[in-house]
C-alpha positions as CSV (number, residue, x, y, z in Angstrom):
1,X,120.5,-70.8,-160.9
2,X,122.3,-71.8,-164.1
3,X,120.7,-70.6,-167.3
4,X,120.9,-74.1,-168.9
5,X,118.6,-75.6,-166.4
6,X,115.6,-74.2,-168.4
7,X,115.2,-74.3,-172.1
8,X,115.8,-70.8,-173.6
9,X,113.3,-69.5,-176.1
10,X,115.3,-66.4,-177.0
11,X,118.5,-64.7,-175.9
12,X,120.0,-61.3,-176.4
13,X,122.2,-60.5,-179.4
14,X,122.0,-64.0,-180.7
15,X,121.6,-65.2,-184.3
16,X,119.2,-68.0,-183.1
17,X,117.0,-65.3,-181.5
18,X,116.9,-63.4,-184.8
19,X,116.1,-66.5,-186.8
20,X,113.5,-67.8,-184.3
21,X,112.0,-71.3,-184.2
22,X,112.7,-72.1,-180.6
23,X,110.1,-74.1,-178.6
24,X,107.4,-72.1,-176.7
25,X,105.7,-73.5,-173.6
26,X,102.6,-72.0,-172.0
27,X,103.5,-68.7,-170.4
28,X,103.6,-68.7,-166.6
29,X,101.9,-65.6,-165.1
30,X,101.5,-63.7,-161.9
31,X,98.1,-62.1,-161.1
32,X,98.0,-58.8,-159.1
33,X,94.7,-57.4,-157.9
34,X,95.5,-53.8,-156.8
35,X,92.0,-53.4,-155.3
36,X,92.7,-56.0,-152.6
37,X,96.3,-55.0,-151.8
38,X,96.6,-53.8,-148.2
39,X,100.2,-52.6,-148.4
40,X,101.4,-55.0,-145.8
41,X,104.8,-55.5,-147.6
42,X,104.9,-59.2,-146.8
43,X,105.8,-59.8,-150.5
44,X,108.7,-57.3,-150.3
45,X,110.2,-59.3,-147.3
46,X,109.6,-62.7,-149.0
47,X,111.4,-61.5,-152.1
48,X,114.4,-60.3,-150.1
49,X,114.7,-63.5,-148.1
50,X,114.1,-66.0,-150.9
51,X,116.5,-64.3,-153.3
52,X,119.1,-63.6,-150.6
53,X,119.2,-60.0,-151.5
54,X,121.3,-57.5,-149.5
55,X,119.9,-55.0,-147.0
56,X,119.0,-51.7,-148.7
57,X,118.7,-48.5,-146.7
58,X,115.1,-47.3,-146.7
59,X,114.2,-43.6,-147.4
60,X,111.6,-41.6,-145.6
61,X,110.0,-39.2,-148.0
62,X,106.7,-38.6,-146.4
63,X,105.2,-41.9,-147.6
64,X,104.7,-45.5,-146.5
65,X,106.6,-46.6,-149.6
66,X,109.8,-48.4,-148.7
67,X,112.0,-46.9,-151.4
68,X,111.5,-44.2,-154.0
69,X,112.1,-46.7,-156.8
70,X,113.2,-50.3,-157.5
71,X,116.8,-51.1,-156.7
72,X,119.4,-53.6,-157.8
73,X,119.0,-55.1,-154.3
74,X,115.2,-54.6,-154.1
75,X,113.3,-56.3,-156.9
76,X,109.7,-56.0,-155.5
77,X,108.3,-52.7,-154.3
78,X,104.8,-51.7,-153.1
79,X,104.0,-48.3,-154.5
80,X,101.7,-46.0,-152.5
81,X,99.9,-43.3,-154.5
82,X,97.4,-40.7,-153.2
83,X,95.1,-39.4,-156.0
84,X,92.1,-37.1,-156.0
85,X,89.1,-38.7,-157.7
86,X,86.2,-36.3,-157.9
87,X,85.6,-35.2,-154.3
88,X,87.3,-38.2,-152.9
89,X,90.9,-38.9,-152.0
90,X,91.9,-42.5,-153.2
91,X,94.9,-44.4,-151.9
92,X,96.2,-46.7,-154.6
93,X,98.8,-49.4,-154.0
94,X,100.5,-51.5,-156.7
95,X,103.2,-54.2,-156.5
96,X,106.0,-53.0,-158.8
97,X,108.4,-55.5,-160.3
98,X,109.6,-56.8,-163.7
99,X,106.6,-57.3,-166.0
100,X,108.2,-60.1,-168.0
101,X,107.0,-58.8,-171.3
102,X,106.3,-61.2,-174.2
103,X,108.4,-58.9,-176.4
104,X,111.0,-57.7,-173.9
105,X,112.7,-54.4,-174.8
106,X,115.5,-55.2,-172.3
107,X,116.4,-58.4,-174.3
108,X,116.3,-56.6,-177.6
109,X,118.5,-53.7,-176.4
110,X,121.1,-55.9,-174.8
111,X,124.3,-56.2,-176.9
112,X,125.9,-59.0,-174.9
113,X,125.1,-62.5,-176.3
114,X,123.1,-64.5,-173.8
115,X,123.1,-61.8,-171.1
116,X,119.3,-61.6,-171.1
117,X,117.2,-64.7,-171.8
118,X,113.6,-65.5,-172.2
119,X,112.8,-69.0,-171.2
120,X,110.4,-71.3,-172.9
121,X,107.8,-70.5,-170.3
122,X,108.0,-66.7,-170.9
123,X,110.1,-65.7,-167.9
124,X,112.8,-63.0,-168.7
125,X,116.0,-63.3,-166.7
126,X,119.5,-61.8,-166.5
127,X,122.5,-64.2,-166.8
128,X,125.1,-62.6,-164.6
129,X,127.9,-64.6,-166.1
130,X,127.4,-62.9,-169.5
131,X,126.1,-59.5,-168.4
132,X,128.6,-56.7,-169.1
133,X,126.9,-54.1,-167.0
134,X,126.4,-51.7,-169.9
135,X,122.8,-50.8,-168.7
136,X,121.4,-50.8,-172.3
137,X,118.7,-53.1,-171.1
138,X,117.4,-50.3,-168.9
139,X,117.1,-48.0,-171.9
140,X,115.0,-50.7,-173.7
141,X,112.6,-51.3,-170.8
142,X,109.4,-49.0,-170.9
143,X,108.8,-49.9,-167.2
144,X,112.2,-48.7,-166.0
145,X,112.9,-52.0,-164.2
146,X,116.5,-53.3,-164.6
147,X,118.9,-51.7,-162.2
148,X,122.7,-51.6,-162.0
149,X,124.4,-53.2,-159.0
150,X,127.5,-51.2,-158.0
151,X,129.0,-54.1,-156.1
152,X,128.9,-56.7,-158.9
153,X,128.9,-54.4,-161.9
154,X,125.8,-56.4,-163.3
155,X,122.2,-55.6,-164.0
156,X,119.6,-57.1,-161.7
157,X,115.8,-57.5,-161.6
158,X,112.9,-59.8,-160.6
159,X,113.3,-63.3,-162.0
160,X,109.7,-64.3,-161.2
161,X,111.3,-66.8,-158.8
162,X,112.4,-68.9,-161.8
163,X,114.1,-71.4,-159.5
164,X,110.7,-72.0,-157.8
165,X,108.4,-71.8,-160.9
166,X,110.5,-74.3,-162.9
167,X,109.6,-77.0,-160.3
168,X,105.9,-76.1,-160.0
169,X,106.1,-73.7,-157.0
170,X,104.6,-70.3,-156.8
171,X,106.9,-67.3,-156.4
172,X,107.9,-66.3,-152.9
173,X,105.9,-63.1,-153.0
174,X,102.7,-64.9,-154.0
175,X,103.3,-67.5,-151.2
176,X,103.5,-64.7,-148.6
177,X,100.4,-62.6,-149.6
178,X,97.7,-62.8,-146.9
179,X,94.8,-61.3,-148.9
180,X,94.7,-63.3,-152.1
181,X,95.8,-60.2,-154.0
182,X,98.5,-62.4,-155.7
183,X,98.0,-65.6,-157.7
184,X,100.2,-67.7,-160.0
185,X,99.5,-70.0,-162.9
186,X,99.3,-70.0,-166.7
187,X,98.7,-66.8,-168.5
188,X,95.3,-68.0,-169.7
189,X,94.2,-68.9,-166.2
190,X,95.4,-65.6,-164.8
191,X,93.6,-63.6,-167.5
192,X,90.4,-65.5,-166.8
193,X,90.7,-64.7,-163.1
194,X,91.4,-61.0,-163.8
195,X,88.4,-60.7,-166.1
196,X,86.2,-62.2,-163.5
197,X,87.5,-59.7,-160.9
198,X,87.0,-56.8,-163.3
199,X,83.4,-57.8,-163.7
200,X,82.9,-57.8,-159.9
201,X,84.5,-54.3,-159.7
202,X,82.3,-52.9,-162.4
203,X,79.2,-54.4,-160.6
204,X,80.2,-52.5,-157.4
205,X,80.6,-49.1,-159.0
206,X,84.1,-49.1,-160.6
207,X,82.9,-48.6,-164.2
208,X,86.4,-48.1,-165.6
209,X,88.0,-51.2,-164.0
210,X,90.2,-53.0,-166.5
211,X,92.9,-55.6,-166.9
212,X,96.4,-54.2,-167.6
213,X,98.1,-56.4,-170.2
214,X,99.6,-53.8,-172.7
215,X,99.8,-55.0,-176.3
216,X,102.7,-52.6,-177.1
217,X,105.1,-55.1,-175.5
218,X,103.2,-58.2,-176.7
219,X,101.4,-58.5,-173.3
220,X,103.0,-59.2,-170.0
221,X,103.4,-62.2,-167.8
222,X,102.3,-60.0,-164.9
223,X,98.5,-59.5,-165.2
224,X,97.3,-56.5,-163.2
225,X,93.7,-55.6,-162.2
226,X,93.2,-51.8,-161.9
227,X,90.0,-50.5,-160.4
228,X,90.7,-47.2,-162.2
229,X,91.7,-48.8,-165.5
230,X,91.4,-45.6,-167.5
231,X,94.2,-44.1,-165.5
232,X,97.1,-46.6,-165.2
233,X,99.4,-43.7,-164.6
234,X,97.8,-43.2,-161.2
235,X,99.4,-46.6,-160.3
236,X,102.8,-45.6,-161.8
237,X,102.2,-47.6,-165.0
238,X,102.6,-46.2,-168.6
239,X,99.3,-46.0,-170.6
240,X,100.7,-47.5,-173.7
241,X,104.2,-48.9,-173.1
242,X,106.2,-49.6,-176.3
243,X,109.7,-50.9,-177.0
244,X,111.7,-47.7,-177.9
245,X,112.0,-46.9,-181.6
246,X,115.8,-47.1,-181.4
247,X,115.7,-50.6,-180.0
248,X,113.2,-51.6,-182.7
249,X,115.6,-50.2,-185.3
250,X,118.5,-52.2,-183.8
251,X,116.4,-55.4,-183.7
252,X,114.7,-55.1,-187.0
253,X,117.4,-53.6,-189.3
254,X,120.8,-53.0,-187.9
255,X,121.4,-56.3,-186.2
256,X,120.2,-58.5,-189.1
257,X,122.2,-56.2,-191.5
258,X,125.3,-56.7,-189.4
259,X,124.8,-60.5,-189.4
260,X,124.4,-60.5,-193.2
261,X,127.5,-58.4,-193.6
262,X,129.6,-60.8,-191.6
263,X,128.0,-63.8,-193.4
264,X,128.8,-62.1,-196.7
265,X,132.4,-61.5,-195.8
266,X,132.8,-65.2,-194.8
267,X,131.2,-66.4,-198.0
268,X,133.2,-64.0,-200.1
269,X,136.5,-65.1,-198.5
270,X,135.6,-68.8,-199.1
271,X,134.6,-68.1,-202.7
272,X,137.9,-66.3,-203.3
273,X,139.8,-69.2,-202.0
274,X,137.9,-71.7,-204.2
275,X,138.3,-69.5,-207.3
276,X,141.9,-68.6,-207.0
277,X,143.1,-71.6,-205.0
278,X,146.1,-71.9,-202.8
279,X,149.2,-70.5,-204.7
280,X,151.5,-72.2,-202.3
281,X,155.2,-71.2,-202.0
282,X,156.6,-69.3,-205.0
283,X,160.4,-69.7,-205.6
284,X,161.8,-66.2,-206.2
285,X,164.8,-67.7,-208.1
286,X,168.5,-67.1,-207.5
287,X,169.3,-64.0,-205.6
288,X,171.7,-61.2,-206.6
289,X,175.2,-61.9,-205.1
290,X,175.3,-58.3,-203.9
291,X,172.2,-59.0,-201.7
292,X,173.7,-62.0,-200.0
293,X,177.3,-60.9,-199.9
294,X,178.5,-64.3,-201.4
295,X,179.3,-65.3,-204.9
296,X,177.1,-67.8,-206.8
């Protein structure tokens, strides 16, 4: 889908993104309840089919997990993790995908103007027409999501089915889920649903149940319920994800400084022109006959 079909709130390496002031709509959000996921992988197939993604060779590594990690051609992956909890072996499953951060490190790290955009509804997307395939976005993502596509030379990731959500439809993965593990709506509604589910889990013995919505990235559009909320790493999630310091430095200091330097150069050149004026053509006077080879 073309980027201009949805209003853009922020875009990578843009002066407007630095200055701010773009319109902000209610954030759309996906709810994931890891405690009711059965690992059926219907969401994986729905994602592949709806987004017309290529076939990716699966890897057998002694697990039911389809691939070891997300892939440029596989944006949605159910992670299977076996953990020892006291005297019990627990089998934890989580739907892994782009988290669509409120403060996306991928967008901040990207040096190509408009290659990564955040729409007014909060969805973070890659514009393939402007992506230069440098993979800097991957270095800015604390969730290790964007992947490089060898065939196209572009970065790819989950779009939260932006083509569906912009017309009021739920993402393909949510549509396919048979257990109610996935829901879609506004961020406020999904947070309310998640908090209610956490209360149910605590009432049934999961004292550490929690909502995963990390503040280090401004919160995420993917709201996740964890039965073992004190151990997000058991699900393959960082405890306290942050935009890398180098990216923050680029965003907060170097990029504005570069913009001001360019602006200063333009203003200086214009001021010089106004002060000194246009000298026009200066007549050098008669030439020496020896230079021209002719007499005056």
